[in-house]
N, CA, C and O atoms as a GROMACS GRO file, in nm:
protein
  336
    1MET      N    1  -6.011   4.922  14.396
    1MET     CA    2  -5.894   4.927  14.434
    1MET      C    3  -5.864   4.738  14.382
    1MET      O    4  -5.937   4.648  14.424
    2PRO      N    5  -5.738   4.712  14.284
    2PRO     CA    6  -5.704   4.594  14.287
    2PRO      C    7  -5.640   4.517  14.412
    2PRO      O    8  -5.578   4.593  14.488
    3ILE      N    9  -5.642   4.384  14.449
    3ILE     CA   10  -5.613   4.352  14.532
    3ILE      C   11  -5.460   4.250  14.438
    3ILE      O   12  -5.455   4.182  14.335
    4PHE      N   13  -5.354   4.292  14.549
    4PHE     CA   14  -5.244   4.165  14.529
    4PHE      C   15  -5.225   4.087  14.621
    4PHE      O   16  -5.276   4.092  14.732
    5LEU      N   17  -5.126   3.982  14.566
    5LEU     CA   18  -5.069   3.872  14.637
    5LEU      C   19  -4.924   3.829  14.662
    5LEU      O   20  -4.882   3.736  14.594
    6ASP      N   21  -4.836   3.890  14.759
    6ASP     CA   22  -4.691   3.881  14.731
    6ASP      C   23  -4.630   3.777  14.840
    6ASP      O   24  -4.699   3.740  14.935
    7VAL      N   25  -4.503   3.734  14.821
    7VAL     CA   26  -4.450   3.644  14.860
    7VAL      C   27  -4.296   3.683  14.880
    7VAL      O   28  -4.228   3.731  14.789
    8HIS      N   29  -4.234   3.649  15.049
    8HIS     CA   30  -4.118   3.676  15.091
    8HIS      C   31  -4.063   3.660  15.193
    8HIS      O   32  -4.132   3.682  15.292
    9LYS      N   33  -3.966   3.629  15.209
    9LYS     CA   34  -3.895   3.571  15.366
    9LYS      C   35  -3.979   3.690  15.476
    9LYS      O   36  -4.018   3.802  15.445
   10ILE      N   37  -3.987   3.635  15.584
   10ILE     CA   38  -4.052   3.677  15.707
   10ILE      C   39  -3.968   3.813  15.754
   10ILE      O   40  -3.865   3.775  15.811
   11PRO      N   41  -3.974   3.934  15.751
   11PRO     CA   42  -3.892   4.037  15.768
   11PRO      C   43  -3.880   4.120  15.877
   11PRO      O   44  -3.798   4.208  15.902
   12PHE      N   45  -4.010   4.061  15.962
   12PHE     CA   46  -4.025   4.102  16.123
   12PHE      C   47  -4.066   4.013  16.210
   12PHE      O   48  -4.093   3.901  16.166
   13LYS      N   49  -4.079   4.038  16.346
   13LYS     CA   50  -4.104   3.951  16.471
   13LYS      C   51  -4.272   3.915  16.420
   13LYS      O   52  -4.325   3.980  16.330
   14GLU      N   53  -4.324   3.830  16.473
   14GLU     CA   54  -4.486   3.827  16.474
   14GLU      C   55  -4.541   3.981  16.501
   14GLU      O   56  -4.588   4.057  16.417
   15ASP      N   57  -4.522   4.005  16.646
   15ASP     CA   58  -4.577   4.123  16.692
   15ASP      C   59  -4.604   4.199  16.572
   15ASP      O   60  -4.712   4.209  16.514
   16HIS      N   61  -4.472   4.262  16.536
   16HIS     CA   62  -4.465   4.361  16.433
   16HIS      C   63  -4.611   4.333  16.317
   16HIS      O   64  -4.707   4.409  16.306
   17LEU      N   65  -4.594   4.227  16.256
   17LEU     CA   66  -4.653   4.162  16.147
   17LEU      C   67  -4.823   4.187  16.173
   17LEU      O   68  -4.913   4.230  16.101
   18LYS      N   69  -4.817   4.137  16.312
   18LYS     CA   70  -4.986   4.129  16.319
   18LYS      C   71  -5.021   4.321  16.344
   18LYS      O   72  -5.126   4.370  16.303
   19GLU      N   73  -4.912   4.408  16.417
   19GLU     CA   74  -4.923   4.527  16.411
   19GLU      C   75  -4.966   4.606  16.264
   19GLU      O   76  -5.030   4.712  16.261
   20LEU      N   77  -4.920   4.536  16.151
   20LEU     CA   78  -4.870   4.592  16.015
   20LEU      C   79  -5.034   4.546  15.918
   20LEU      O   80  -5.042   4.557  15.796
   21VAL      N   81  -5.129   4.504  15.993
   21VAL     CA   82  -5.252   4.467  15.944
   21VAL      C   83  -5.328   4.587  15.978
   21VAL      O   84  -5.377   4.657  15.889
   22ASP      N   85  -5.339   4.609  16.081
   22ASP     CA   86  -5.383   4.751  16.092
   22ASP      C   87  -5.352   4.909  16.088
   22ASP      O   88  -5.412   5.006  16.134
   23SER      N   89  -5.225   4.897  16.009
   23SER     CA   90  -5.156   5.007  15.971
   23SER      C   91  -5.237   5.100  15.876
   23SER      O   92  -5.285   5.021  15.795
   24PRO      N   93  -5.273   5.210  15.846
   24PRO     CA   94  -5.287   5.271  15.751
   24PRO      C   95  -5.257   5.287  15.631
   24PRO      O   96  -5.143   5.246  15.607
   25ILE      N   97  -5.314   5.334  15.535
   25ILE     CA   98  -5.313   5.336  15.417
   25ILE      C   99  -5.139   5.421  15.404
   25ILE      O  100  -5.108   5.520  15.470
   26ASP      N  101  -5.034   5.341  15.288
   26ASP     CA  102  -4.916   5.417  15.318
   26ASP      C  103  -4.908   5.527  15.208
   26ASP      O  104  -5.008   5.561  15.145
   27GLU      N  105  -4.807   5.570  15.192
   27GLU     CA  106  -4.747   5.646  15.096
   27GLU      C  107  -4.764   5.662  14.950
   27GLU      O  108  -4.757   5.764  14.881
   28PHE      N  109  -4.786   5.541  14.918
   28PHE     CA  110  -4.800   5.454  14.802
   28PHE      C  111  -4.928   5.397  14.743
   28PHE      O  112  -4.927   5.322  14.645
   29GLY      N  113  -5.054   5.441  14.816
   29GLY     CA  114  -5.173   5.430  14.817
   29GLY      C  115  -5.202   5.226  14.867
   29GLY      O  116  -5.281   5.158  14.801
   30VAL      N  117  -5.132   5.173  14.970
   30VAL     CA  118  -5.154   5.018  14.950
   30VAL      C  119  -5.210   5.020  15.156
   30VAL      O  120  -5.190   5.087  15.257
   31LYS      N  121  -5.259   4.942  15.127
   31LYS     CA  122  -5.318   4.922  15.251
   31LYS      C  123  -5.317   4.732  15.278
   31LYS      O  124  -5.366   4.660  15.192
   32HIS      N  125  -5.261   4.680  15.393
   32HIS     CA  126  -5.249   4.539  15.406
   32HIS      C  127  -5.380   4.507  15.438
   32HIS      O  128  -5.442   4.582  15.513
   33ILE      N  129  -5.434   4.398  15.388
   33ILE     CA  130  -5.583   4.302  15.415
   33ILE      C  131  -5.571   4.219  15.521
   33ILE      O  132  -5.657   4.194  15.605
   34ASN      N  133  -5.407   4.156  15.510
   34ASN     CA  134  -5.408   4.034  15.543
   34ASN      C  135  -5.273   3.948  15.541
   34ASN      O  136  -5.250   3.878  15.443
   35LEU      N  137  -5.162   3.954  15.672
   35LEU     CA  138  -5.043   3.878  15.624
   35LEU      C  139  -5.054   3.735  15.646
   35LEU      O  140  -5.122   3.720  15.747
   36ILE      N  141  -5.025   3.640  15.606
   36ILE     CA  142  -5.053   3.470  15.594
   36ILE      C  143  -4.856   3.436  15.611
   36ILE      O  144  -4.773   3.481  15.531
   37TYR      N  145  -4.830   3.371  15.704
   37TYR     CA  146  -4.683   3.374  15.746
   37TYR      C  147  -4.666   3.198  15.811
   37TYR      O  148  -4.765   3.138  15.851
   38ASN      N  149  -4.583   3.161  15.812
   38ASN     CA  150  -4.543   3.069  15.881
   38ASN      C  151  -4.352   3.066  15.896
   38ASN      O  152  -4.260   3.052  15.815
   39ASP      N  153  -4.360   3.085  16.030
   39ASP     CA  154  -4.226   3.059  16.113
   39ASP      C  155  -4.121   2.993  16.072
   39ASP      O  156  -4.007   3.026  16.039
   40ARG      N  157  -4.185   2.885  16.082
   40ARG     CA  158  -4.085   2.768  16.055
   40ARG      C  159  -4.006   2.748  15.939
   40ARG      O  160  -3.897   2.693  15.920
   41ASN      N  161  -4.129   2.835  15.828
   41ASN     CA  162  -4.058   2.789  15.669
   41ASN      C  163  -4.042   2.918  15.666
   41ASN      O  164  -4.044   2.955  15.549
   42ASP      N  165  -4.023   3.028  15.759
   42ASP     CA  166  -3.957   3.182  15.736
   42ASP      C  167  -4.034   3.221  15.548
   42ASP      O  168  -3.974   3.244  15.442
   43VAL      N  169  -4.161   3.213  15.574
   43VAL     CA  170  -4.230   3.253  15.453
   43VAL      C  171  -4.334   3.343  15.488
   43VAL      O  172  -4.394   3.308  15.590
   44CYS      N  173  -4.381   3.468  15.425
   44CYS     CA  174  -4.492   3.572  15.440
   44CYS      C  175  -4.542   3.572  15.331
   44CYS      O  176  -4.472   3.555  15.232
   45PHE      N  177  -4.710   3.594  15.320
   45PHE     CA  178  -4.769   3.628  15.200
   45PHE      C  179  -4.809   3.783  15.251
   45PHE      O  180  -4.786   3.816  15.368
   46CYS      N  181  -4.850   3.844  15.189
   46CYS     CA  182  -4.868   3.980  15.194
   46CYS      C  183  -5.051   3.990  15.146
   46CYS      O  184  -5.033   4.042  15.036
   47LEU      N  185  -5.139   3.982  15.151
   47LEU     CA  186  -5.266   4.063  15.079
   47LEU      C  187  -5.296   4.179  15.090
   47LEU      O  188  -5.345   4.217  15.196
   48LEU      N  189  -5.269   4.286  14.965
   48LEU     CA  190  -5.242   4.382  14.990
   48LEU      C  191  -5.361   4.459  14.949
   48LEU      O  192  -5.443   4.373  14.916
   49ASP      N  193  -5.432   4.615  14.927
   49ASP     CA  194  -5.530   4.661  14.843
   49ASP      C  195  -5.419   4.738  14.810
   49ASP      O  196  -5.334   4.772  14.892
   50ALA      N  197  -5.418   4.771  14.672
   50ALA     CA  198  -5.285   4.870  14.617
   50ALA      C  199  -5.345   4.930  14.497
   50ALA      O  200  -5.450   4.885  14.450
   51PRO      N  201  -5.284   5.030  14.446
   51PRO     CA  202  -5.347   5.071  14.357
   51PRO      C  203  -5.250   5.021  14.216
   51PRO      O  204  -5.306   5.052  14.111
   52ASP      N  205  -5.150   4.968  14.203
   52ASP     CA  206  -5.108   4.909  14.085
   52ASP      C  207  -4.961   4.817  14.140
   52ASP      O  208  -4.905   4.849  14.245
   53HIS      N  209  -4.923   4.730  14.076
   53HIS     CA  210  -4.799   4.668  14.089
   53HIS      C  211  -4.720   4.733  14.126
   53HIS      O  212  -4.668   4.690  14.229
   54GLU      N  213  -4.669   4.848  14.081
   54GLU     CA  214  -4.522   4.895  14.120
   54GLU      C  215  -4.556   4.950  14.206
   54GLU      O  216  -4.445   4.978  14.249
   55SER      N  217  -4.674   5.027  14.327
   55SER     CA  218  -4.726   5.057  14.442
   55SER      C  219  -4.659   4.910  14.575
   55SER      O  220  -4.599   4.912  14.683
   56VAL      N  221  -4.698   4.831  14.509
   56VAL     CA  222  -4.677   4.730  14.596
   56VAL      C  223  -4.524   4.691  14.565
   56VAL      O  224  -4.481   4.632  14.664
   57VAL      N  225  -4.448   4.698  14.488
   57VAL     CA  226  -4.287   4.720  14.454
   57VAL      C  227  -4.208   4.806  14.546
   57VAL      O  228  -4.096   4.787  14.591
   58LYS      N  229  -4.298   4.915  14.567
   58LYS     CA  230  -4.230   5.074  14.591
   58LYS      C  231  -4.310   5.052  14.785
   58LYS      O  232  -4.286   5.144  14.863
   59HIS      N  233  -4.361   4.981  14.816
   59HIS     CA  234  -4.412   4.980  14.959
   59HIS      C  235  -4.316   4.849  15.033
   59HIS      O  236  -4.306   4.845  15.155
   60HIS      N  237  -4.254   4.750  14.948
   60HIS     CA  238  -4.153   4.667  14.978
   60HIS      C  239  -4.016   4.736  15.019
   60HIS      O  240  -3.936   4.746  15.112
   61ASP      N  241  -4.041   4.780  14.885
   61ASP     CA  242  -3.864   4.855  14.869
   61ASP      C  243  -3.854   4.942  14.973
   61ASP      O  244  -3.740   4.978  15.002
   62LYS      N  245  -3.965   4.993  15.051
   62LYS     CA  246  -3.888   5.103  15.117
   62LYS      C  247  -3.870   5.008  15.284
   62LYS      O  248  -3.806   5.067  15.372
   63VAL      N  249  -3.906   4.918  15.306
   63VAL     CA  250  -3.838   4.821  15.391
   63VAL      C  251  -3.724   4.750  15.372
   63VAL      O  252  -3.679   4.681  15.464
   64ASN      N  253  -3.652   4.759  15.224
   64ASN     CA  254  -3.562   4.646  15.206
   64ASN      C  255  -3.650   4.511  15.207
   64ASN      O  256  -3.585   4.418  15.255
   65ILE      N  257  -3.743   4.485  15.178
   65ILE     CA  258  -3.817   4.349  15.101
   65ILE      C  259  -3.785   4.281  14.959
   65ILE      O  260  -3.882   4.292  14.883
   66GLN      N  261  -3.710   4.235  14.921
   66GLN     CA  262  -3.773   4.119  14.822
   66GLN      C  263  -3.823   4.057  14.802
   66GLN      O  264  -3.800   3.941  14.836
   67CYS      N  265  -3.954   4.103  14.716
   67CYS     CA  266  -4.073   3.976  14.700
   67CYS      C  267  -4.022   3.897  14.619
   67CYS      O  268  -3.956   3.954  14.532
   68GLU      N  269  -4.025   3.753  14.612
   68GLU     CA  270  -4.022   3.624  14.493
   68GLU      C  271  -4.096   3.659  14.402
   68GLU      O  272  -4.066   3.662  14.283
   69TRP      N  273  -4.210   3.692  14.456
   69TRP     CA  274  -4.347   3.753  14.345
   69TRP      C  275  -4.422   3.834  14.397
   69TRP      O  276  -4.410   3.868  14.514
   70ILE      N  277  -4.531   3.885  14.302
   70ILE     CA  278  -4.680   3.961  14.312
   70ILE      C  279  -4.722   3.927  14.197
   70ILE      O  280  -4.661   3.900  14.094
   71MET      N  281  -4.845   3.930  14.223
   71MET     CA  282  -4.953   3.889  14.117
   71MET      C  283  -5.078   3.947  14.184
   71MET      O  284  -5.102   3.950  14.305
   72GLU      N  285  -5.145   3.987  14.096
   72GLU     CA  286  -5.297   4.081  14.040
   72GLU      C  287  -5.415   3.927  14.126
   72GLU      O  288  -5.414   3.815  14.074
   73VAL      N  289  -5.487   3.952  14.232
   73VAL     CA  290  -5.557   3.828  14.269
   73VAL      C  291  -5.712   3.897  14.273
   73VAL      O  292  -5.728   4.019  14.281
   74ASN      N  293  -5.828   3.798  14.267
   74ASN     CA  294  -5.936   3.842  14.310
   74ASN      C  295  -5.988   3.772  14.424
   74ASN      O  296  -5.932   3.665  14.448
   75LEU      N  297  -6.079   3.803  14.499
   75LEU     CA  298  -6.113   3.733  14.628
   75LEU      C  299  -6.245   3.652  14.597
   75LEU      O  300  -6.326   3.682  14.509
   76ALA      N  301  -6.250   3.589  14.646
   76ALA     CA  302  -6.411   3.494  14.631
   76ALA      C  303  -6.476   3.574  14.755
   76ALA      O  304  -6.593   3.608  14.738
   77LYS      N  305  -6.410   3.614  14.892
   77LYS     CA  306  -6.539   3.642  14.976
   77LYS      C  307  -6.491   3.805  15.031
   77LYS      O  308  -6.407   3.793  15.119
   78TYR      N  309  -6.507   3.880  15.017
   78TYR     CA  310  -6.490   4.068  15.039
   78TYR      C  311  -6.523   4.095  15.173
   78TYR      O  312  -6.470   4.200  15.208
   79ASN      N  313  -6.588   4.043  15.263
   79ASN     CA  314  -6.676   4.092  15.368
   79ASN      C  315  -6.591   4.142  15.445
   79ASN      O  316  -6.624   4.243  15.507
   80SER      N  317  -6.423   4.071  15.467
   80SER     CA  318  -6.354   4.043  15.571
   80SER      C  319  -6.268   4.159  15.574
   80SER      O  320  -6.199   4.176  15.674
   81ILE      N  321  -6.261   4.254  15.460
   81ILE     CA  322  -6.176   4.335  15.421
   81ILE      C  323  -6.220   4.470  15.485
   81ILE      O  324  -6.327   4.525  15.456
   82LYS      N  325  -6.097   4.537  15.603
   82LYS     CA  326  -6.130   4.648  15.656
   82LYS      C  327  -6.118   4.754  15.556
   82LYS      O  328  -6.037   4.728  15.467
   83LYS      N  329  -6.195   4.902  15.547
   83LYS     CA  330  -6.150   4.986  15.454
   83LYS      C  331  -6.121   5.106  15.546
   83LYS      O  332  -6.212   5.133  15.625
   84ASP      N  333  -6.049   5.155  15.550
   84ASP     CA  334  -6.041   5.325  15.637
   84ASP      C  335  -6.132   5.434  15.561
   84ASP      O  336  -6.138   5.550  15.604
   0.00000   0.00000   0.00000
């Protein structure tokens, strides 16, 4: 499945962000690989395993998050990805 990276404002508290990384695949087929965030700058990068760009948009729309951008990416190292 393709990997996507997106960026948006931090929508939740740190504890909730850490829980999201371990959440199961959602109804759009999206699974969190990792979340990279900075509280001081109010920015969150999501690294997602998803079927397509539209699935990533729907994933964020469900919780009223507006991404600044979303792009498909390749990873140099895959061994840290958790699969269900």
